[in-house]
CHARMM internal coordinates of N, CA and C (Angstrom, degrees):
IC EDIT
DIST 1 N 1 CA 1.4347
DIST 1 CA 1 C 1.5193
ANGL 1 N 1 CA 1 C 111.68
DIST 1 C 2 N 1.2997
ANGL 1 CA 1 C 2 N 114.33
DIHE 1 N 1 CA 1 C 2 N 136.10
DIST 2 N 2 CA 1.4437
ANGL 1 C 2 N 2 CA 122.54
DIHE 1 CA 1 C 2 N 2 CA -170.91
DIST 2 CA 2 C 1.5927
ANGL 2 N 2 CA 2 C 105.81
DIHE 1 C 2 N 2 CA 2 C -91.15
DIST 2 C 3 N 1.3163
ANGL 2 CA 2 C 3 N 120.06
DIHE 2 N 2 CA 2 C 3 N 154.08
DIST 3 N 3 CA 1.3547
ANGL 2 C 3 N 3 CA 126.06
DIHE 2 CA 2 C 3 N 3 CA -177.24
DIST 3 CA 3 C 1.4573
ANGL 3 N 3 CA 3 C 114.36
DIHE 2 C 3 N 3 CA 3 C -137.97
DIST 3 C 4 N 1.3228
ANGL 3 CA 3 C 4 N 119.95
DIHE 3 N 3 CA 3 C 4 N 171.39
DIST 4 N 4 CA 1.5341
ANGL 3 C 4 N 4 CA 127.55
DIHE 3 CA 3 C 4 N 4 CA 175.78
DIST 4 CA 4 C 1.3975
ANGL 4 N 4 CA 4 C 108.81
DIHE 3 C 4 N 4 CA 4 C -107.77
DIST 4 C 5 N 1.4370
ANGL 4 CA 4 C 5 N 117.29
DIHE 4 N 4 CA 4 C 5 N 139.44
DIST 5 N 5 CA 1.3882
ANGL 4 C 5 N 5 CA 122.72
DIHE 4 CA 4 C 5 N 5 CA 175.13
DIST 5 CA 5 C 1.5297
ANGL 5 N 5 CA 5 C 113.35
DIHE 4 C 5 N 5 CA 5 C -59.51
DIST 5 C 6 N 1.3221
ANGL 5 CA 5 C 6 N 122.11
DIHE 5 N 5 CA 5 C 6 N 126.32
DIST 6 N 6 CA 1.5140
ANGL 5 C 6 N 6 CA 115.90
DIHE 5 CA 5 C 6 N 6 CA 174.99
DIST 6 CA 6 C 1.5042
ANGL 6 N 6 CA 6 C 114.01
DIHE 5 C 6 N 6 CA 6 C -77.64
DIST 6 C 7 N 1.2449
ANGL 6 CA 6 C 7 N 122.32
DIHE 6 N 6 CA 6 C 7 N -3.15
DIST 7 N 7 CA 1.4458
ANGL 6 C 7 N 7 CA 123.98
DIHE 6 CA 6 C 7 N 7 CA 178.90
DIST 7 CA 7 C 1.4996
ANGL 7 N 7 CA 7 C 106.15
DIHE 6 C 7 N 7 CA 7 C -96.92
DIST 7 C 8 N 1.2835
ANGL 7 CA 7 C 8 N 120.00
DIHE 7 N 7 CA 7 C 8 N -66.83
DIST 8 N 8 CA 1.6483
ANGL 7 C 8 N 8 CA 120.34
DIHE 7 CA 7 C 8 N 8 CA -171.73
DIST 8 CA 8 C 1.4965
ANGL 8 N 8 CA 8 C 115.84
DIHE 7 C 8 N 8 CA 8 C -100.15
DIST 8 C 9 N 1.4381
ANGL 8 CA 8 C 9 N 117.42
DIHE 8 N 8 CA 8 C 9 N -3.89
DIST 9 N 9 CA 1.3725
ANGL 8 C 9 N 9 CA 130.85
DIHE 8 CA 8 C 9 N 9 CA 177.82
DIST 9 CA 9 C 1.6258
ANGL 9 N 9 CA 9 C 111.53
DIHE 8 C 9 N 9 CA 9 C 63.60
DIST 9 C 10 N 1.2930
ANGL 9 CA 9 C 10 N 115.23
DIHE 9 N 9 CA 9 C 10 N 33.69
DIST 10 N 10 CA 1.4039
ANGL 9 C 10 N 10 CA 123.57
DIHE 9 CA 9 C 10 N 10 CA 171.35
DIST 10 CA 10 C 1.6439
ANGL 10 N 10 CA 10 C 104.72
DIHE 9 C 10 N 10 CA 10 C -66.93
DIST 10 C 11 N 1.4076
ANGL 10 CA 10 C 11 N 116.47
DIHE 10 N 10 CA 10 C 11 N 129.26
DIST 11 N 11 CA 1.3794
ANGL 10 C 11 N 11 CA 118.69
DIHE 10 CA 10 C 11 N 11 CA -173.88
DIST 11 CA 11 C 1.5579
ANGL 11 N 11 CA 11 C 108.90
DIHE 10 C 11 N 11 CA 11 C -95.02
DIST 11 C 12 N 1.3759
ANGL 11 CA 11 C 12 N 109.08
DIHE 11 N 11 CA 11 C 12 N 170.91
DIST 12 N 12 CA 1.4881
ANGL 11 C 12 N 12 CA 119.29
DIHE 11 CA 11 C 12 N 12 CA 169.43
DIST 12 CA 12 C 1.4770
ANGL 12 N 12 CA 12 C 116.21
DIHE 11 C 12 N 12 CA 12 C 56.93
DIST 12 C 13 N 1.3109
ANGL 12 CA 12 C 13 N 120.66
DIHE 12 N 12 CA 12 C 13 N 41.88
DIST 13 N 13 CA 1.4714
ANGL 12 C 13 N 13 CA 129.66
DIHE 12 CA 12 C 13 N 13 CA 178.89
DIST 13 CA 13 C 1.4536
ANGL 13 N 13 CA 13 C 107.89
DIHE 12 C 13 N 13 CA 13 C -87.62
DIST 13 C 14 N 1.4386
ANGL 13 CA 13 C 14 N 120.13
DIHE 13 N 13 CA 13 C 14 N 122.53
DIST 14 N 14 CA 1.4306
ANGL 13 C 14 N 14 CA 124.86
DIHE 13 CA 13 C 14 N 14 CA 176.03
DIST 14 CA 14 C 1.5114
ANGL 14 N 14 CA 14 C 106.74
DIHE 13 C 14 N 14 CA 14 C -80.14
DIST 14 C 15 N 1.3541
ANGL 14 CA 14 C 15 N 114.53
DIHE 14 N 14 CA 14 C 15 N 156.55
DIST 15 N 15 CA 1.4009
ANGL 14 C 15 N 15 CA 119.60
DIHE 14 CA 14 C 15 N 15 CA 179.57
DIST 15 CA 15 C 1.5178
ANGL 15 N 15 CA 15 C 108.15
DIHE 14 C 15 N 15 CA 15 C -71.40
DIST 15 C 16 N 1.4236
ANGL 15 CA 15 C 16 N 117.99
DIHE 15 N 15 CA 15 C 16 N 146.40
DIST 16 N 16 CA 1.4647
ANGL 15 C 16 N 16 CA 122.47
DIHE 15 CA 15 C 16 N 16 CA 175.80
DIST 16 CA 16 C 1.4985
ANGL 16 N 16 CA 16 C 111.28
DIHE 15 C 16 N 16 CA 16 C -84.94
DIST 16 C 17 N 1.4626
ANGL 16 CA 16 C 17 N 108.81
DIHE 16 N 16 CA 16 C 17 N -29.75
DIST 17 N 17 CA 1.5441
ANGL 16 C 17 N 17 CA 112.96
DIHE 16 CA 16 C 17 N 17 CA -176.69
DIST 17 CA 17 C 1.5693
ANGL 17 N 17 CA 17 C 101.37
DIHE 16 C 17 N 17 CA 17 C -145.71
DIST 17 C 18 N 1.3429
ANGL 17 CA 17 C 18 N 114.72
DIHE 17 N 17 CA 17 C 18 N 140.52
DIST 18 N 18 CA 1.4843
ANGL 17 C 18 N 18 CA 122.00
DIHE 17 CA 17 C 18 N 18 CA 173.75
DIST 18 CA 18 C 1.4789
ANGL 18 N 18 CA 18 C 107.37
DIHE 17 C 18 N 18 CA 18 C -127.70
DIST 18 C 19 N 1.2816
ANGL 18 CA 18 C 19 N 117.60
DIHE 18 N 18 CA 18 C 19 N 130.66
DIST 19 N 19 CA 1.4725
ANGL 18 C 19 N 19 CA 122.14
DIHE 18 CA 18 C 19 N 19 CA 173.19
DIST 19 CA 19 C 1.4989
ANGL 19 N 19 CA 19 C 112.18
DIHE 18 C 19 N 19 CA 19 C -129.58
DIST 19 C 20 N 1.3523
ANGL 19 CA 19 C 20 N 117.15
DIHE 19 N 19 CA 19 C 20 N 138.38
DIST 20 N 20 CA 1.3806
ANGL 19 C 20 N 20 CA 122.39
DIHE 19 CA 19 C 20 N 20 CA 175.84
DIST 20 CA 20 C 1.4512
ANGL 20 N 20 CA 20 C 119.98
DIHE 19 C 20 N 20 CA 20 C -116.10
DIST 20 C 21 N 1.2386
ANGL 20 CA 20 C 21 N 120.01
DIHE 20 N 20 CA 20 C 21 N 137.97
DIST 21 N 21 CA 1.5498
ANGL 20 C 21 N 21 CA 124.01
DIHE 20 CA 20 C 21 N 21 CA -178.19
DIST 21 CA 21 C 1.4826
ANGL 21 N 21 CA 21 C 106.88
DIHE 20 C 21 N 21 CA 21 C -142.18
DIST 21 C 22 N 1.4524
ANGL 21 CA 21 C 22 N 112.03
DIHE 21 N 21 CA 21 C 22 N 103.22
DIST 22 N 22 CA 1.4398
ANGL 21 C 22 N 22 CA 115.69
DIHE 21 CA 21 C 22 N 22 CA -179.83
DIST 22 CA 22 C 1.5346
ANGL 22 N 22 CA 22 C 113.53
DIHE 21 C 22 N 22 CA 22 C 67.72
DIST 22 C 23 N 1.1722
ANGL 22 CA 22 C 23 N 123.13
DIHE 22 N 22 CA 22 C 23 N -123.01
DIST 23 N 23 CA 1.5149
ANGL 22 C 23 N 23 CA 125.28
DIHE 22 CA 22 C 23 N 23 CA -177.81
DIST 23 CA 23 C 1.6090
ANGL 23 N 23 CA 23 C 108.02
DIHE 22 C 23 N 23 CA 23 C -101.54
DIST 23 C 24 N 1.2904
ANGL 23 CA 23 C 24 N 116.76
DIHE 23 N 23 CA 23 C 24 N 13.73
DIST 24 N 24 CA 1.5284
ANGL 23 C 24 N 24 CA 120.41
DIHE 23 CA 23 C 24 N 24 CA -179.81
DIST 24 CA 24 C 1.4405
ANGL 24 N 24 CA 24 C 108.80
DIHE 23 C 24 N 24 CA 24 C -113.75
DIST 24 C 25 N 1.3512
ANGL 24 CA 24 C 25 N 115.85
DIHE 24 N 24 CA 24 C 25 N 144.84
DIST 25 N 25 CA 1.5857
ANGL 24 C 25 N 25 CA 124.67
DIHE 24 CA 24 C 25 N 25 CA 177.79
DIST 25 CA 25 C 1.5174
ANGL 25 N 25 CA 25 C 100.81
DIHE 24 C 25 N 25 CA 25 C -130.37
DIST 25 C 26 N 1.3014
ANGL 25 CA 25 C 26 N 111.23
DIHE 25 N 25 CA 25 C 26 N 130.40
DIST 26 N 26 CA 1.4933
ANGL 25 C 26 N 26 CA 125.41
DIHE 25 CA 25 C 26 N 26 CA 175.49
DIST 26 CA 26 C 1.5561
ANGL 26 N 26 CA 26 C 110.06
DIHE 25 C 26 N 26 CA 26 C -118.70
DIST 26 C 27 N 1.3867
ANGL 26 CA 26 C 27 N 112.54
DIHE 26 N 26 CA 26 C 27 N 119.54
DIST 27 N 27 CA 1.5159
ANGL 26 C 27 N 27 CA 120.24
DIHE 26 CA 26 C 27 N 27 CA 179.47
DIST 27 CA 27 C 1.3884
ANGL 27 N 27 CA 27 C 109.11
DIHE 26 C 27 N 27 CA 27 C -111.30
DIST 27 C 28 N 1.5027
ANGL 27 CA 27 C 28 N 117.15
DIHE 27 N 27 CA 27 C 28 N 134.31
DIST 28 N 28 CA 1.3167
ANGL 27 C 28 N 28 CA 124.22
DIHE 27 CA 27 C 28 N 28 CA 175.31
DIST 28 CA 28 C 1.5310
ANGL 28 N 28 CA 28 C 110.06
DIHE 27 C 28 N 28 CA 28 C -102.55
DIST 28 C 29 N 1.3289
ANGL 28 CA 28 C 29 N 124.40
DIHE 28 N 28 CA 28 C 29 N 129.84
DIST 29 N 29 CA 1.4197
ANGL 28 C 29 N 29 CA 129.54
DIHE 28 CA 28 C 29 N 29 CA -178.21
DIST 29 CA 29 C 1.6398
ANGL 29 N 29 CA 29 C 109.80
DIHE 28 C 29 N 29 CA 29 C -111.40
DIST 29 C 30 N 1.2632
ANGL 29 CA 29 C 30 N 116.45
DIHE 29 N 29 CA 29 C 30 N 156.82
DIST 30 N 30 CA 1.4002
ANGL 29 C 30 N 30 CA 124.30
DIHE 29 CA 29 C 30 N 30 CA 162.24
DIST 30 CA 30 C 1.4977
ANGL 30 N 30 CA 30 C 106.70
DIHE 29 C 30 N 30 CA 30 C -147.34
DIST 30 C 31 N 1.3758
ANGL 30 CA 30 C 31 N 113.61
DIHE 30 N 30 CA 30 C 31 N 124.21
DIST 31 N 31 CA 1.5144
ANGL 30 C 31 N 31 CA 119.27
DIHE 30 CA 30 C 31 N 31 CA -178.49
DIST 31 CA 31 C 1.3895
ANGL 31 N 31 CA 31 C 110.09
DIHE 30 C 31 N 31 CA 31 C -71.49
DIST 31 C 32 N 1.4088
ANGL 31 CA 31 C 32 N 122.46
DIHE 31 N 31 CA 31 C 32 N 128.41
DIST 32 N 32 CA 1.4178
ANGL 31 C 32 N 32 CA 124.89
DIHE 31 CA 31 C 32 N 32 CA 170.67
DIST 32 CA 32 C 1.4323
ANGL 32 N 32 CA 32 C 115.95
DIHE 31 C 32 N 32 CA 32 C -65.10
DIST 32 C 33 N 1.2600
ANGL 32 CA 32 C 33 N 124.42
DIHE 32 N 32 CA 32 C 33 N -19.29
DIST 33 N 33 CA 1.4610
ANGL 32 C 33 N 33 CA 126.68
DIHE 32 CA 32 C 33 N 33 CA -176.73
DIST 33 CA 33 C 1.5601
ANGL 33 N 33 CA 33 C 109.23
DIHE 32 C 33 N 33 CA 33 C -86.58
DIST 33 C 34 N 1.3203
ANGL 33 CA 33 C 34 N 115.62
DIHE 33 N 33 CA 33 C 34 N -51.87
DIST 34 N 34 CA 1.5121
ANGL 33 C 34 N 34 CA 119.78
DIHE 33 CA 33 C 34 N 34 CA -168.50
DIST 34 CA 34 C 1.5832
ANGL 34 N 34 CA 34 C 114.92
DIHE 33 C 34 N 34 CA 34 C -113.81
DIST 34 C 35 N 1.3323
ANGL 34 CA 34 C 35 N 112.23
DIHE 34 N 34 CA 34 C 35 N -9.81
DIST 35 N 35 CA 1.5282
ANGL 34 C 35 N 35 CA 121.12
DIHE 34 CA 34 C 35 N 35 CA 179.45
DIST 35 CA 35 C 1.4814
ANGL 35 N 35 CA 35 C 111.52
DIHE 34 C 35 N 35 CA 35 C 74.40
DIST 35 C 36 N 1.2260
ANGL 35 CA 35 C 36 N 117.81
DIHE 35 N 35 CA 35 C 36 N 5.30
DIST 36 N 36 CA 1.5912
ANGL 35 C 36 N 36 CA 119.58
DIHE 35 CA 35 C 36 N 36 CA 176.56
DIST 36 CA 36 C 1.5996
ANGL 36 N 36 CA 36 C 104.58
DIHE 35 C 36 N 36 CA 36 C -54.86
DIST 36 C 37 N 1.3207
ANGL 36 CA 36 C 37 N 113.92
DIHE 36 N 36 CA 36 C 37 N 144.19
DIST 37 N 37 CA 1.5547
ANGL 36 C 37 N 37 CA 121.98
DIHE 36 CA 36 C 37 N 37 CA 174.55
DIST 37 CA 37 C 1.5395
ANGL 37 N 37 CA 37 C 106.62
DIHE 36 C 37 N 37 CA 37 C -115.00
DIST 37 C 38 N 1.3654
ANGL 37 CA 37 C 38 N 115.84
DIHE 37 N 37 CA 37 C 38 N 144.90
DIST 38 N 38 CA 1.4092
ANGL 37 C 38 N 38 CA 115.72
DIHE 37 CA 37 C 38 N 38 CA 167.86
DIST 38 CA 38 C 1.4834
ANGL 38 N 38 CA 38 C 108.47
DIHE 37 C 38 N 38 CA 38 C -157.26
DIST 38 C 39 N 1.2880
ANGL 38 CA 38 C 39 N 119.78
DIHE 38 N 38 CA 38 C 39 N 174.46
DIST 39 N 39 CA 1.5254
ANGL 38 C 39 N 39 CA 127.13
DIHE 38 CA 38 C 39 N 39 CA -178.63
DIST 39 CA 39 C 1.4956
ANGL 39 N 39 CA 39 C 108.84
DIHE 38 C 39 N 39 CA 39 C -132.65
DIST 39 C 40 N 1.3614
ANGL 39 CA 39 C 40 N 114.69
DIHE 39 N 39 CA 39 C 40 N 133.36
DIST 40 N 40 CA 1.5445
ANGL 39 C 40 N 40 CA 114.93
DIHE 39 CA 39 C 40 N 40 CA 165.41
DIST 40 CA 40 C 1.4798
ANGL 40 N 40 CA 40 C 108.11
DIHE 39 C 40 N 40 CA 40 C -114.87
DIST 40 C 41 N 1.2537
ANGL 40 CA 40 C 41 N 112.30
DIHE 40 N 40 CA 40 C 41 N 156.86
DIST 41 N 41 CA 1.5513
ANGL 40 C 41 N 41 CA 122.53
DIHE 40 CA 40 C 41 N 41 CA 175.57
DIST 41 CA 41 C 1.5056
ANGL 41 N 41 CA 41 C 111.51
DIHE 40 C 41 N 41 CA 41 C -133.49
DIST 41 C 42 N 1.2836
ANGL 41 CA 41 C 42 N 118.39
DIHE 41 N 41 CA 41 C 42 N 134.55
DIST 42 N 42 CA 1.4462
ANGL 41 C 42 N 42 CA 118.34
DIHE 41 CA 41 C 42 N 42 CA 179.55
DIST 42 CA 42 C 1.4640
ANGL 42 N 42 CA 42 C 107.75
DIHE 41 C 42 N 42 CA 42 C -138.33
DIST 42 C 43 N 1.2342
ANGL 42 CA 42 C 43 N 114.66
DIHE 42 N 42 CA 42 C 43 N 158.71
DIST 43 N 43 CA 1.5965
ANGL 42 C 43 N 43 CA 126.39
DIHE 42 CA 42 C 43 N 43 CA 171.90
DIST 43 CA 43 C 1.4291
ANGL 43 N 43 CA 43 C 103.48
DIHE 42 C 43 N 43 CA 43 C -85.24
DIST 43 C 44 N 1.3511
ANGL 43 CA 43 C 44 N 125.93
DIHE 43 N 43 CA 43 C 44 N 117.95
DIST 44 N 44 CA 1.4443
ANGL 43 C 44 N 44 CA 126.17
DIHE 43 CA 43 C 44 N 44 CA 179.28
DIST 44 CA 44 C 1.6321
ANGL 44 N 44 CA 44 C 111.45
DIHE 43 C 44 N 44 CA 44 C -57.85
DIST 44 C 45 N 1.2003
ANGL 44 CA 44 C 45 N 118.45
DIHE 44 N 44 CA 44 C 45 N -39.67
DIST 45 N 45 CA 1.5124
ANGL 44 C 45 N 45 CA 121.25
DIHE 44 CA 44 C 45 N 45 CA -173.00
DIST 45 CA 45 C 1.5398
ANGL 45 N 45 CA 45 C 109.71
DIHE 44 C 45 N 45 CA 45 C -64.72
DIST 45 C 46 N 1.3199
ANGL 45 CA 45 C 46 N 116.99
DIHE 45 N 45 CA 45 C 46 N -20.30
DIST 46 N 46 CA 1.4573
ANGL 45 C 46 N 46 CA 121.28
DIHE 45 CA 45 C 46 N 46 CA -177.97
DIST 46 CA 46 C 1.5491
ANGL 46 N 46 CA 46 C 109.97
DIHE 45 C 46 N 46 CA 46 C -76.91
DIST 46 C 47 N 1.3358
ANGL 46 CA 46 C 47 N 111.23
DIHE 46 N 46 CA 46 C 47 N -17.69
DIST 47 N 47 CA 1.5285
ANGL 46 C 47 N 47 CA 117.53
DIHE 46 CA 46 C 47 N 47 CA -178.35
DIST 47 CA 47 C 1.3973
ANGL 47 N 47 CA 47 C 114.98
DIHE 46 C 47 N 47 CA 47 C -111.66
DIST 47 C 48 N 1.3586
ANGL 47 CA 47 C 48 N 118.00
DIHE 47 N 47 CA 47 C 48 N 6.56
DIST 48 N 48 CA 1.3761
ANGL 47 C 48 N 48 CA 126.28
DIHE 47 CA 47 C 48 N 48 CA 170.52
DIST 48 CA 48 C 1.4597
ANGL 48 N 48 CA 48 C 114.48
DIHE 47 C 48 N 48 CA 48 C -72.51
DIST 48 C 49 N 1.3957
ANGL 48 CA 48 C 49 N 116.40
DIHE 48 N 48 CA 48 C 49 N 128.49
DIST 49 N 49 CA 1.4493
ANGL 48 C 49 N 49 CA 119.87
DIHE 48 CA 48 C 49 N 49 CA 177.07
DIST 49 CA 49 C 1.5299
ANGL 49 N 49 CA 49 C 114.56
DIHE 48 C 49 N 49 CA 49 C -91.67
DIST 49 C 50 N 1.3302
ANGL 49 CA 49 C 50 N 123.64
DIHE 49 N 49 CA 49 C 50 N 134.34
DIST 50 N 50 CA 1.4792
ANGL 49 C 50 N 50 CA 119.47
DIHE 49 CA 49 C 50 N 50 CA -169.64
DIST 50 CA 50 C 1.5582
ANGL 50 N 50 CA 50 C 100.87
DIHE 49 C 50 N 50 CA 50 C -104.54
DIST 50 C 51 N 1.2335
ANGL 50 CA 50 C 51 N 117.34
DIHE 50 N 50 CA 50 C 51 N 131.97
DIST 51 N 51 CA 1.4630
ANGL 50 C 51 N 51 CA 121.19
DIHE 50 CA 50 C 51 N 51 CA 176.13
DIST 51 CA 51 C 1.6000
ANGL 51 N 51 CA 51 C 113.08
DIHE 50 C 51 N 51 CA 51 C -62.46
DIST 51 C 52 N 1.3265
ANGL 51 CA 51 C 52 N 113.85
DIHE 51 N 51 CA 51 C 52 N -32.30
DIST 52 N 52 CA 1.5195
ANGL 51 C 52 N 52 CA 114.17
DIHE 51 CA 51 C 52 N 52 CA 175.39
DIST 52 CA 52 C 1.5132
ANGL 52 N 52 CA 52 C 113.97
DIHE 51 C 52 N 52 CA 52 C -58.21
DIST 52 C 53 N 1.3425
ANGL 52 CA 52 C 53 N 116.88
DIHE 52 N 52 CA 52 C 53 N -33.40
DIST 53 N 53 CA 1.4152
ANGL 52 C 53 N 53 CA 120.65
DIHE 52 CA 52 C 53 N 53 CA -173.05
DIST 53 CA 53 C 1.5706
ANGL 53 N 53 CA 53 C 111.37
DIHE 52 C 53 N 53 CA 53 C -74.36
DIST 53 C 54 N 1.3496
ANGL 53 CA 53 C 54 N 118.59
DIHE 53 N 53 CA 53 C 54 N -16.96
DIST 54 N 54 CA 1.3149
ANGL 53 C 54 N 54 CA 124.23
DIHE 53 CA 53 C 54 N 54 CA 176.00
DIST 54 CA 54 C 1.5320
ANGL 54 N 54 CA 54 C 118.98
DIHE 53 C 54 N 54 CA 54 C -77.39
DIST 54 C 55 N 1.3020
ANGL 54 CA 54 C 55 N 111.84
DIHE 54 N 54 CA 54 C 55 N -22.46
DIST 55 N 55 CA 1.5544
ANGL 54 C 55 N 55 CA 119.82
DIHE 54 CA 54 C 55 N 55 CA -176.91
DIST 55 CA 55 C 1.5043
ANGL 55 N 55 CA 55 C 110.75
DIHE 54 C 55 N 55 CA 55 C -76.35
END
COOR INIT
IC SEED 1 N 1 CA 1 C
IC BUILD
């Protein structure tokens, strides 16, 4: 999942590191423009799309 730098607002930054534990994914980012580093964490089931919802 790509993100936006919280410091300089550079968009579409790919994660430098991704780690998964159970149903949680943690992505580490570093902005190529300003070198800001940050981490995001998400619960994978919150991002799962259900085929039943599309009908």
